[in-house]
C-alpha positions in Angstrom: -11.5 14.1 -3.4 -13.0 11.1 -1.5 -11.9 7.7 -0.4 -12.3 6.4 -3.9 -9.5 8.5 -5.2 -6.8 6.7 -3.1 -8.1 3.2 -3.7 -5.9 2.6 -6.8 -2.8 3.0 -4.6 -3.8 -0.2 -2.9 -2.5 -1.9 -6.1 0.9 -0.4 -5.4 0.8 -1.8 -1.9 0.5 -5.4 -3.0 1.7 -5.7 -6.6 5.1 -7.3 -6.5 6.8 -9.0 -3.7 3.8 -8.8 -1.4 1.6 -10.8 -3.9 4.4 -13.2 -4.6 4.7 -14.0 -0.8 0.9 -14.4 -0.6 1.0 -16.9 -3.5 3.8 -18.9 -1.8 1.7 -19.0 1.4 -1.3 -20.2 -0.5 0.8 -23.0 -1.7 2.4 -23.8 1.7 1.9 -26.7 4.1 -1.0 -24.9 5.9 -2.3 -22.5 3.2 -5.5 -21.3 4.8 -4.1 -20.8 8.3 -0.9 -19.2 7.1 -2.6 -17.0 4.6 -5.1 -15.7 7.2 -2.2 -15.0 9.5 -0.4 -13.1 6.8 -3.4 -11.0 5.9 -3.9 -10.1 9.6 -0.4 -9.0 10.0 -0.5 -7.0 6.8 -3.8 -5.4 7.6 -2.7 -4.3 11.0 0.4 -2.6 9.7 -1.4 -0.9 6.8 -4.1 0.4 9.1 -1.5 1.7 11.6 0.6 3.2 8.8 -2.0 5.2 7.1 -3.5 6.3 10.5 -0.1 7.6 11.7 0.4 9.5 8.4 -3.1 10.9 8.7 -2.6 12.0 12.3 0.9 13.6 11.7 -0.4 15.5 8.6 -3.3 16.9 10.6 -1.1 17.8 13.5 1.6 19.5 11.4 -1.0 21.1 9.0 -2.9 22.4 12.0 0.2 23.9 13.5 1.1 25.5 10.2 -2.4 26.9 9.7 -2.3 28.4 13.2 1.0 30.1 12.5 -0.1 31.5 9.2 -3.4 32.7 10.6 -1.5 35.4 12.3 -0.4 36.7 8.9 -3.8 36.1 7.4 -2.8 33.0 5.4 -4.5 29.8 6.3 -4.2 27.7 3.2 -1.9 24.7 4.1 -3.2 22.6 1.1 -0.5 23.5 -1.4 2.4 22.7 1.0 0.9 19.2 1.7 0.3 18.7 -2.0 4.0 19.4 -2.6 5.0 16.8 0.0 2.6 14.2 -1.5 4.0 14.9 -4.9 7.6 14.5 -3.6 6.6 11.2 -2.0 5.1 10.0 -5.3 8.2 10.9 -7.3 10.4 9.0 -4.8 8.0 6.1 -4.9 8.1 6.0 -8.7 11.9 6.0 -8.7 12.1 3.2 -6.2 9.7 1.0 -8.1 11.7 1.7 -11.3 15.0 0.8 -9.6 13.6 -2.4 -8.1 11.6 -3.4 -11.2 13.7 -6.5 -12.0 13.7 -7.9 -8.5 11.5 -11.0 -8.2 10.5 -13.6 -5.7 10.2 -13.2 -1.9 13.1 -11.5 -0.1 15.9 -13.8 1.1 15.0 -13.1 4.7 11.6 -14.8 4.2 13.2 -18.2 3.8 11.1 -21.2 4.8 7.7 -19.5 4.3 6.3 -22.7 2.8 6.4 -24.2 6.3 5.0 -21.1 8.1 2.2 -21.4 10.7 -0.3 -18.7 11.5 1.9 -16.8 14.1 4.9 -16.8 11.9 2.9 -15.8 8.9 1.4 -12.9 10.9 4.9 -11.7 11.8 6.0 -12.0 8.2 3.0 -10.0 6.9 3.7 -7.2 9.4 7.4 -7.2 8.8 7.1 -7.3 5.0 5.0 -4.2 4.9 7.1 -2.4 7.5 10.4 -3.2 5.9 9.4 -2.4 2.3 10.2 1.3 1.4 7.6 1.5 -1.3 4.8 0.4 1.1 6.0 2.9 3.7 5.9 5.7 1.1 2.5 4.6 -0.2 1.0 4.6 3.3 2.5 8.0 4.0 1.0 9.3 0.7 -2.5 8.0 1.3 -2.6 9.2 4.9 -1.3 12.7 4.0 -3.6 13.0 1.0 -6.7 12.1 3.0 -5.7 14.5 5.8 -4.9 17.3 3.3 -8.5 17.3 2.1 -9.8 17.4 5.7 -11.4 14.0 5.3 -12.3 12.0 8.5 -10.3 8.9 9.5 -12.9 6.4 8.2 -12.0 7.4 4.6 -8.8 5.4 5.2 -10.8 2.2 6.0 -11.7 1.3 2.4 -8.1 1.6 1.3 -7.0 -0.8 4.0 -9.9 -3.2 3.1 -9.1 -3.2 -0.6 -5.4 -3.7 0.1 -6.1 -6.8 2.2 -8.6 -8.1 -0.4 -6.1 -7.8 -3.2 -3.6 -9.6 -1.0 -6.2 -12.3 -0.4 -6.6 -13.2 -4.1 -4.3 -16.2 -3.9 -6.2 -17.6 -0.9 -9.5 -16.9 -2.7 -8.3 -18.7 -5.8 -7.3 -21.7 -3.6 -10.7 -21.7 -1.9 -12.7 -21.4 -5.1 -10.7 -23.6 -7.4 -9.3 -26.2 -5.0 -6.9 -28.5 -6.8 -7.1 -26.4 -10.0 -5.7 -23.4 -8.2 -2.0 -24.3 -8.8 -2.0 -23.0 -12.4 -3.8 -19.8 -11.3 -1.3 -19.2 -8.5 1.6 -19.7 -10.8 0.2 -17.2 -13.2 -0.3 -14.7 -10.4 3.3 -15.1 -9.3 4.6 -14.7 -12.8 2.5 -11.6 -13.4 3.6 -10.0 -10.1 7.3 -10.8 -10.8 7.2 -9.5 -14.4 4.6 -6.9 -14.9 3.5 -5.5 -11.6 5.9 -2.6 -11.7 4.3 -1.2 -14.9 0.9 -1.1 -13.3 2.4 0.5 -10.2 4.0 3.3 -12.3 0.7 3.9 -14.1 -1.2 4.2 -10.8 1.4 6.5 -9.4 1.3 8.7 -12.5 -2.5 9.0 -12.2 -2.4 10.0 -8.6 0.5 12.4 -9.3 -1.7 14.0 -11.9 -4.6 14.4 -9.4 -2.1 16.0 -7.0 -0.8 18.5 -9.6 -4.4 19.4 -10.5 -5.0 20.1 -6.8 -2.0 22.4 -6.8 -3.2 24.3 -9.8 -6.7 24.8 -8.4 -5.3 26.0 -5.1 -2.7 28.3 -6.8 
């Protein structure tokens, strides 16, 4: 496993409400400033979230390995794989249950008038308060730590997540006045079909985790 393996989960991080909010901000009173603030808030939370999961997994895994070393058993990989698999199952169920929800959460009212500071807070709060994002960050951090990969392997995941979230802003910058139609299509796709892509990505990553379990068995 390397950092490329976890990159598809970046789609799960943004496809849905997160992308819808990014589209709204790209269509707001101050689209560029608000979008950049939103991306900064989201990027900080995602970076912190996967880092915390990576650190906790390494600490817990190291403690378990030390305890088992006394008995001659040092393989902590399968236990972490089972935790990751459980997180993926919970994530898949949550996405299925929430599949018909659309638009930004009610507590994000007035985002069309958001300035950079407010957009930054919204970006941070949205990723902290969304259970699917929390579970995805935990899964990514735990998976990278489980394979004894260094912290920097988390950086591409954070970068791709922010880049995907920046698609509405990029459409605005590249297309100018013609961006309205593209942004509308992005919003409609995120509201209607994002959950299907998310489930496919989760199933793919779950398969990789099961193969890890089989190889370590």
